[in-house]
C-alpha positions as CSV (number, residue, x, y, z in Angstrom):
1,X,-137.9,136.2,128.2
2,X,-137.4,132.5,129.4
3,X,-134.6,131.6,132.3
4,X,-131.9,129.5,130.3
5,X,-131.8,126.3,131.4
6,X,-128.1,125.2,133.1
7,X,-125.9,122.1,133.3
8,X,-127.3,120.5,136.1
9,X,-130.6,121.0,134.5
10,X,-129.5,119.1,131.4
11,X,-127.7,116.4,133.0
12,X,-130.8,115.9,135.1
13,X,-132.7,115.3,131.6
14,X,-130.6,113.1,131.1
15,X,-131.0,111.2,133.5
16,X,-134.4,111.2,133.7
17,X,-134.2,110.1,129.7
18,X,-131.6,107.3,130.6
19,X,-133.8,106.0,133.8
20,X,-137.2,106.1,131.7
21,X,-135.5,104.1,129.2
22,X,-133.4,101.6,130.9
23,X,-137.1,101.3,133.3
24,X,-138.8,100.6,129.5
25,X,-136.0,98.2,128.7
26,X,-136.8,95.7,131.1
27,X,-140.9,95.9,130.2
28,X,-140.2,95.2,126.8
29,X,-138.1,93.0,124.1
30,X,-136.6,94.2,121.0
31,X,-139.5,92.3,119.3
32,X,-142.2,94.2,121.3
33,X,-140.6,97.5,119.8
34,X,-140.1,96.3,116.5
35,X,-143.4,95.3,115.9
36,X,-145.2,98.8,117.9
37,X,-144.1,102.0,116.3
38,X,-145.6,103.8,118.9
39,X,-143.6,102.2,121.3
40,X,-140.8,102.2,119.1
41,X,-140.9,105.9,118.7
42,X,-141.1,106.3,122.6
43,X,-137.5,105.0,123.2
44,X,-136.5,106.6,120.1
45,X,-137.9,109.9,121.8
46,X,-135.8,109.1,125.0
47,X,-132.6,109.1,123.2
48,X,-133.3,112.3,121.2
49,X,-133.5,114.1,124.9
50,X,-130.4,112.6,125.5
51,X,-129.0,114.2,122.8
52,X,-131.0,117.4,122.7
53,X,-129.7,117.8,126.8
54,X,-126.1,117.0,125.6
55,X,-125.7,119.9,122.5
56,X,-127.1,122.4,125.3
57,X,-124.2,121.7,127.4
58,X,-121.7,124.2,127.4
59,X,-118.5,123.3,125.9
60,X,-116.5,124.1,128.4
61,X,-118.3,121.5,130.3
62,X,-118.1,118.8,128.4
63,X,-114.2,119.4,127.9
64,X,-114.3,119.1,131.6
65,X,-115.4,115.3,131.3
66,X,-113.9,114.2,128.4
67,X,-114.9,110.9,129.4
68,X,-118.2,110.8,127.5
69,X,-118.5,111.2,124.1
70,X,-120.5,113.8,123.9
71,X,-120.3,114.6,120.3
72,X,-120.8,110.9,119.6
73,X,-124.3,111.6,121.4
74,X,-125.1,114.6,119.9
75,X,-124.5,113.5,116.3
76,X,-127.2,110.2,117.3
77,X,-129.9,113.1,118.1
78,X,-128.9,115.0,114.8
79,X,-129.3,111.5,113.2
80,X,-132.7,110.5,115.3
81,X,-134.3,113.7,114.3
82,X,-133.2,114.7,110.7
83,X,-132.9,111.3,109.6
84,X,-135.7,109.5,111.0
85,X,-137.1,107.4,108.0
86,X,-133.8,105.8,108.5
87,X,-133.7,104.4,112.2
88,X,-133.5,101.5,112.7
89,X,-135.0,99.7,115.9
90,X,-132.2,97.2,117.1
91,X,-129.9,99.9,116.6
92,X,-131.7,102.1,119.3
93,X,-131.8,98.6,121.4
94,X,-128.1,98.3,120.5
95,X,-127.1,102.1,121.9
96,X,-129.1,101.8,124.9
97,X,-127.4,98.7,125.9
98,X,-123.9,99.3,125.2
99,X,-124.0,103.1,125.4
100,X,-126.7,104.4,127.3
101,X,-127.0,102.2,130.6
102,X,-123.1,103.0,131.1
103,X,-123.5,106.7,131.2
104,X,-126.0,106.4,133.9
105,X,-123.8,106.6,136.6
106,X,-121.5,109.1,135.0
107,X,-124.3,111.4,135.0
108,X,-125.0,110.9,138.5
109,X,-121.3,111.7,139.5
110,X,-121.5,114.7,137.3
111,X,-124.7,116.1,139.2
112,X,-123.4,115.4,142.4
113,X,-120.3,117.5,141.3
114,X,-122.3,120.2,140.5
């Protein structure tokens, strides 16, 4: 039986995905993402990873850190996975800009607290 991944490891997965997204956002433009489906779905996958890791965090941890909209992140993951045919590059790009980038320092703080 596999050992369960614990909260700190999930947070580290979130941080890694954030760093990959932000690093690659510096390399590419929204036009690059819109014209290249492989590139686009690479960005999508890392947003999914964040959502999946959030989904696996305990309710106790999420409740102890209400400054993050965990349910919104989890909901985004569900849309990306199950509504993949409706995803728009501009929405993903906006999410990275407005939501994921500010999430980075909080996740780093949570990791340091554990």
